[in-house]
C-alpha positions as CSV (number, residue, x, y, z in Angstrom):
1,M,93.7,41.4,-65.8
2,D,93.1,44.9,-67.7
3,L,90.1,46.2,-68.0
4,L,90.9,44.7,-72.5
5,D,90.8,41.4,-71.0
6,R,88.0,41.9,-69.0
7,L,85.4,43.2,-72.4
8,L,87.0,40.4,-74.4
9,G,87.1,37.9,-72.2
10,H,83.2,38.0,-71.2
11,D,82.0,38.5,-74.6
12,V,83.3,36.1,-75.5
13,W,82.2,33.4,-73.0
14,T,78.6,35.3,-72.6
15,T,78.1,34.4,-76.8
16,R,79.3,30.5,-76.5
17,Q,77.7,30.1,-73.1
18,L,74.7,30.9,-76.0
19,L,75.9,28.8,-78.2
20,E,76.4,25.8,-76.0
21,I,72.8,26.2,-75.0
22,C,71.0,26.5,-78.8
23,A,73.1,23.3,-79.9
24,T,70.0,21.8,-77.6
25,L,67.6,23.5,-79.9
26,S,65.9,21.9,-82.9
27,D,66.6,23.5,-86.3
28,A,63.3,24.4,-86.0
29,Q,63.7,26.7,-82.4
30,L,67.2,27.9,-83.8
31,D,64.6,29.6,-87.3
32,Q,61.9,30.6,-85.6
33,Q,60.9,34.0,-87.0
34,F,60.7,36.6,-84.4
35,D,60.1,40.6,-84.8
36,I,63.6,42.0,-83.4
37,G,66.7,41.7,-84.3
38,H,67.6,39.7,-87.4
39,H,64.3,38.1,-86.6
40,T,65.8,34.3,-86.1
41,V,68.6,33.0,-82.9
42,R,70.5,31.6,-86.0
43,A,70.8,34.5,-87.9
44,T,71.1,36.7,-84.7
45,L,74.1,34.5,-83.2
46,H,75.6,34.0,-87.3
47,H,75.2,37.8,-86.9
48,I,77.4,38.2,-84.0
49,I,80.5,35.8,-84.7
50,G,80.3,37.3,-88.8
51,N,81.1,40.8,-86.9
52,M,84.1,39.8,-85.1
53,E,84.9,38.0,-88.2
54,I,84.7,41.0,-91.2
55,W,85.9,43.4,-87.7
56,S,88.9,42.1,-87.4
57,S,89.9,40.9,-91.0
58,L,89.0,45.0,-92.2
59,M,91.3,46.4,-89.3
60,A,94.3,43.7,-89.9
61,G,93.7,44.8,-93.6
62,D,93.2,41.2,-94.5
63,P,90.6,40.3,-97.9
64,L,87.5,39.5,-96.0
65,E,86.4,35.6,-96.4
66,R,83.1,35.7,-95.5
67,Q,82.1,31.7,-93.3
68,T,78.8,30.9,-94.2
69,D,78.7,27.4,-91.5
70,Q,75.5,28.5,-89.2
71,T,75.1,25.2,-87.8
72,T,75.4,25.8,-83.8
73,E,79.2,23.5,-84.1
74,G,80.4,25.3,-86.7
75,M,79.3,28.7,-85.1
76,R,81.6,27.7,-81.6
77,G,84.3,26.4,-84.1
78,R,84.0,30.0,-85.9
79,L,84.1,32.0,-82.7
80,S,87.1,29.9,-81.5
81,V,88.8,31.6,-84.6
82,A,87.5,34.8,-84.4
83,E,88.7,35.1,-80.7
84,K,91.4,34.6,-81.1
85,R,91.4,37.0,-83.9
86,L,90.1,40.1,-82.5
87,Q,92.4,39.7,-79.3
88,S,95.6,39.5,-81.0
89,I,94.2,43.0,-83.0
90,A,93.2,44.7,-79.4
91,H,96.4,43.6,-77.4
92,K,98.9,45.5,-81.0
93,V,97.2,47.5,-80.5
94,Q,96.9,48.3,-76.8
95,A,100.5,48.0,-76.7
96,E,101.2,50.4,-79.5
97,N,98.6,52.5,-77.3
98,G,97.3,52.7,-81.0
99,W,93.7,53.6,-79.8
100,D,93.1,57.1,-82.0
101,H,95.5,55.6,-85.2
102,L,93.2,55.1,-88.0
103,W,92.5,52.4,-90.4
104,T,90.3,52.4,-93.6
105,D,87.1,50.6,-93.9
106,H,87.0,49.5,-97.5
107,L,83.1,48.3,-97.0
108,D,81.7,52.1,-96.4
109,D,81.0,53.1,-99.3
110,P,83.3,55.5,-100.3
111,P,86.1,54.1,-97.8
112,R,86.3,55.9,-94.1
113,E,88.7,55.6,-91.9
114,K,87.8,54.4,-88.4
115,T,90.3,54.8,-84.8
116,F,90.8,51.0,-83.9
117,G,89.6,51.7,-80.1
118,T,86.3,52.9,-81.6
119,A,86.1,49.9,-84.1
120,L,86.9,47.3,-81.1
121,A,84.3,49.0,-78.6
122,H,81.8,48.3,-81.5
123,V,82.2,45.2,-82.4
124,I,82.2,43.7,-78.3
125,T,79.0,46.6,-77.2
126,Q,76.8,45.8,-80.9
127,S,77.2,41.7,-79.7
128,M,75.8,42.6,-76.3
129,H,73.1,44.0,-78.2
130,H,72.8,41.4,-80.4
131,R,72.6,38.5,-77.4
132,A,70.0,40.2,-75.6
133,Q,67.9,40.0,-78.4
134,V,69.1,36.0,-78.0
135,L,68.2,35.7,-75.5
136,Y,64.3,37.6,-75.5
137,M,64.2,35.3,-78.6
138,L,65.1,32.1,-76.2
139,R,62.6,33.4,-73.0
140,L,59.7,33.4,-75.8
141,S,60.6,29.8,-77.2
142,G,59.4,28.8,-73.2
143,I,64.2,28.0,-73.2
144,S,63.7,29.1,-69.1
145,S,67.2,28.1,-67.4
146,L,69.4,31.4,-69.4
147,P,72.2,32.4,-68.4
148,E,72.1,36.6,-67.0
149,G,75.3,36.5,-68.9
150,D,77.4,39.7,-67.0
151,V,80.4,40.7,-66.3
152,F,80.1,39.4,-62.2
153,S,79.1,35.5,-63.5
154,W,81.9,35.7,-65.6
155,E,84.6,36.6,-63.4
156,A,83.1,34.4,-60.6
157,E,83.3,31.3,-63.7
158,L,86.8,32.4,-64.8
159,A,87.5,31.9,-60.9
160,S,86.0,28.2,-60.4
161,E,88.0,27.5,-63.4
162,S,91.1,28.5,-61.7
163,R,90.9,27.0,-58.6
164,H,90.0,23.4,-60.3
């Protein structure tokens, strides 16, 4: 497994772990206001997944279809679709060694060219940043059994799954 697959795999695995925890929470807990990030656990998870959806659509040159399902089950489904799209784009970029190739971000005003490599790094690092905010909100909510979300934990889980 190469570095790209490690980064993409860990990114989605950790977000999925948080969604599984959040599936056990009430709407009040998901929508509790905090003075950080997107202010609620639900809005922050929606933002993480929405970024994956939007950026992958932009890089693929596809029309934007903004998804609005913010139920934990709906976000899990959205994450699965976004994961496949982002992996597909990343693997195409990798195969073509197109890290420095340009695409146009039409959401910028005015539209601006960006490199595929930086855009992919942005999605992954921004997800990590917002997951840390979700972990903080969950801790403040009294949720104690939270994952560390580190790459070593992901790799250990992956190895454990492959043995079974």
